[in-house]
C-alpha positions as CSV (number, residue, x, y, z in Angstrom):
1,Y,-29.1,-16.7,5.4
2,S,-29.0,-14.7,8.6
3,L,-29.7,-15.7,12.2
4,P,-32.5,-14.3,14.3
5,R,-31.2,-11.4,16.5
6,E,-31.6,-13.5,19.7
7,Q,-29.5,-16.3,18.2
8,E,-26.7,-14.0,17.1
9,G,-26.0,-13.2,20.7
10,R,-25.9,-16.9,21.5
11,V,-23.4,-17.6,18.7
12,G,-21.2,-14.8,19.8
13,A,-21.3,-16.0,23.4
14,E,-20.3,-19.5,22.3
15,L,-17.5,-18.2,20.2
16,Y,-15.8,-16.7,23.3
17,K,-16.7,-19.5,25.6
18,D,-13.7,-21.4,26.9
19,T,-14.5,-24.9,25.5
20,D,-12.2,-27.9,25.3
21,V,-12.3,-29.4,21.8
22,Q,-11.9,-32.9,23.3
23,S,-14.8,-32.4,25.7
24,N,-17.7,-34.9,25.9
25,E,-19.9,-32.5,23.8
26,A,-21.4,-34.2,20.8
27,P,-19.5,-33.5,17.5
28,A,-22.7,-32.6,15.8
29,V,-23.5,-29.8,18.2
30,A,-19.9,-28.4,17.9
31,G,-20.1,-28.6,14.1
32,T,-23.4,-26.8,14.1
33,R,-21.9,-24.0,16.2
34,L,-19.0,-23.5,13.9
35,A,-21.2,-23.4,10.8
36,S,-23.4,-20.8,12.4
37,V,-20.4,-18.6,13.1
38,S,-19.1,-18.9,9.6
39,M,-22.5,-18.0,8.1
40,V,-22.7,-14.7,9.9
41,E,-19.2,-13.7,8.8
42,S,-18.8,-11.1,6.1
43,P,-17.8,-12.5,2.6
44,I,-15.5,-9.5,2.0
45,V,-11.9,-10.3,2.8
46,S,-10.7,-6.7,2.8
47,S,-12.4,-3.4,3.1
48,Y,-10.5,-2.0,0.0
49,A,-8.6,-3.0,-3.1
50,I,-5.7,-1.2,-4.8
51,Y,-5.9,-1.7,-8.6
52,K,-3.1,0.4,-10.1
53,T,-0.2,2.6,-9.0
54,D,2.2,4.9,-10.9
55,Y,5.1,6.4,-9.0
56,Q,7.5,9.1,-10.3
57,A,10.7,10.2,-8.5
58,E,13.3,12.9,-9.2
59,I,16.5,13.6,-7.3
60,E,18.1,17.0,-6.7
61,E,21.4,16.6,-4.8
62,Y,20.5,14.5,-1.8
63,V,16.7,15.0,-1.8
64,V,14.3,12.8,-3.8
65,T,10.8,14.0,-4.6
66,V,8.3,11.2,-5.0
67,K,4.9,11.6,-6.6
68,G,2.3,8.8,-6.8
69,S,-1.0,8.2,-8.5
70,V,-3.2,5.3,-7.1
71,L,-6.5,3.8,-8.3
72,F,-8.3,2.0,-5.5
73,E,-11.8,1.1,-4.4
74,V,-13.4,1.0,-0.9
75,F,-16.2,-1.6,-0.4
76,K,-17.8,-0.9,3.0
77,K,-19.6,2.0,4.6
78,G,-17.9,3.6,7.6
79,W,-14.3,4.7,8.0
80,T,-11.7,2.7,6.1
81,K,-8.0,3.1,6.9
82,L,-5.8,3.0,3.8
83,P,-2.0,2.6,4.5
84,L,0.0,5.2,2.5
85,V,3.7,5.4,3.4
86,K,6.0,5.3,6.4
87,S,5.9,8.4,8.6
88,D,9.6,9.1,8.3
89,V,9.1,10.7,4.9
90,G,8.4,14.4,4.4
91,L,4.8,14.3,3.4
92,I,3.8,17.3,1.2
93,D,0.4,16.5,-0.2
94,V,-2.4,13.8,-0.2
95,S,-5.6,14.2,-2.1
96,I,-8.5,12.1,-3.6
97,N,-10.9,13.1,-6.3
98,K,-14.1,13.0,-4.3
99,G,-15.6,12.6,-0.8
100,V,-14.3,13.4,2.7
101,S,-10.9,12.2,3.8
102,F,-8.0,13.0,6.1
103,V,-4.6,11.7,7.0
104,I,-3.5,10.2,10.4
105,A,-0.2,9.0,11.7
106,E,-0.2,5.7,13.6
107,G,2.4,3.1,14.4
108,G,5.1,4.7,12.3
109,K,2.9,5.0,9.2
110,Y,0.6,7.5,7.5
111,Y,-3.0,6.3,6.8
112,L,-5.8,7.9,4.7
113,M,-9.2,7.7,6.3
114,I,-12.2,7.5,3.9
115,D,-15.8,7.3,5.0
116,K,-17.7,6.1,1.9
117,P,-17.5,3.2,-0.5
118,G,-16.6,3.9,-4.2
119,R,-13.7,4.0,-6.6
120,Y,-11.1,6.7,-6.0
121,N,-8.0,8.3,-7.5
122,L,-5.4,9.2,-5.0
123,D,-2.5,11.6,-5.5
124,I,0.4,11.7,-3.0
125,E,3.7,13.6,-2.8
126,F,6.5,13.3,-0.3
127,L,10.3,13.8,0.1
128,I,13.0,11.3,1.1
129,K,16.7,11.5,1.6
130,A,19.1,9.6,-0.8
131,K,22.4,8.1,0.3
132,R,25.4,9.3,-1.8
133,E,29.1,8.5,-1.5
134,R,29.8,12.1,-2.6
135,E,28.2,14.9,-4.5
136,S,27.4,13.7,-8.1
137,G,28.6,10.3,-7.1
138,P,26.9,6.8,-6.9
139,G,24.1,6.4,-4.4
140,S,20.7,4.8,-3.6
141,F,17.4,5.3,-1.9
142,N,14.4,3.2,-0.9
143,F,10.8,4.0,-0.2
144,E,7.6,2.3,0.6
145,V,4.8,2.0,-2.0
146,M,1.2,0.9,-2.0
147,P,1.2,-2.7,-3.5
148,A,-0.9,-3.2,-6.7
149,P,-1.1,-5.8,-9.4
150,I,-0.4,-3.1,-12.1
151,S,2.5,-0.9,-11.1
152,Q,4.9,1.4,-12.9
153,F,7.8,3.6,-11.7
154,E,9.8,6.3,-13.4
155,F,13.0,7.9,-12.0
156,T,14.6,11.0,-13.5
157,M,18.2,12.0,-12.6
158,P,19.6,15.3,-13.8
159,E,22.9,13.7,-14.8
160,S,24.3,12.0,-17.8
161,G,26.6,9.0,-18.0
162,V,25.0,7.0,-15.2
163,E,23.5,3.5,-15.0
164,I,20.3,3.2,-12.9
165,F,19.1,0.0,-11.3
166,V,15.5,-0.5,-10.0
167,E,14.6,-3.4,-7.7
168,P,12.5,-5.5,-7.7
169,A,11.7,-4.4,-11.3
170,I,10.5,-6.9,-13.9
171,K,11.7,-4.7,-16.7
172,V,13.7,-1.5,-16.8
173,E,14.3,0.8,-19.8
174,L,16.8,3.7,-19.7
175,K,16.5,6.8,-21.7
176,K,19.8,8.8,-21.9
177,E,19.7,12.5,-22.7
178,P,22.5,15.1,-22.8
179,K,21.8,16.4,-19.3
180,K,19.6,13.7,-17.7
181,T,18.9,10.0,-17.5
182,I,15.4,8.5,-17.1
183,A,14.6,5.0,-15.9
184,W,11.2,3.5,-16.5
185,A,10.3,0.3,-14.8
186,V,7.4,-2.2,-14.7
187,M,7.1,-3.4,-11.1
188,P,5.7,-6.6,-9.5
189,N,3.1,-6.5,-6.7
190,T,5.6,-5.0,-4.1
191,N,5.5,-2.8,-1.1
192,S,8.9,-1.1,-1.6
193,I,11.2,0.2,-4.4
194,T,15.0,0.5,-4.2
195,V,16.9,2.6,-6.7
196,R,20.7,2.7,-7.0
197,W,23.0,4.3,-9.6
198,T,26.6,4.3,-10.6
199,K,28.7,6.0,-13.2
200,A,28.5,4.2,-16.6
């Protein structure tokens, strides 16, 4: 159901009109107004949905390289702004598998701008600094991720004899090799990952 063009203007005007809820206006009229406004609202809650993310990180001394693969979908025509990561990271690359897109920085965060609806694969790479008590000592880092219902994370450390903790992971598996340790984790729907490690 859609309102005639001349009535849409009236509904919009009434929406911004300073009206007291406890006025002498008949309840039926007020109710009709609210129903009309709700009928012209879009049924889409968000302009995009993120389905799956897969992040990989590897540390070298104090610098962590993070690579992410994201499956998402845009629903509406026109420019959609997709939040990527905080702008305090060293952004290296952002790319999607089709269409026109570009990256902007706004309010302390990087956003990907996309102009057409469809399902996309996004690849992102950036650098962050880790905190370490000393070289080859215990340390930690934290970074922002794009929240998704299906999410995995893998961290590779070129050191042996360490214990790695990933939060807020649901499950973590450690693979220990002679010269490196790999942590693989299943993540909940979260917007950040924290990794810390200590000597075993």
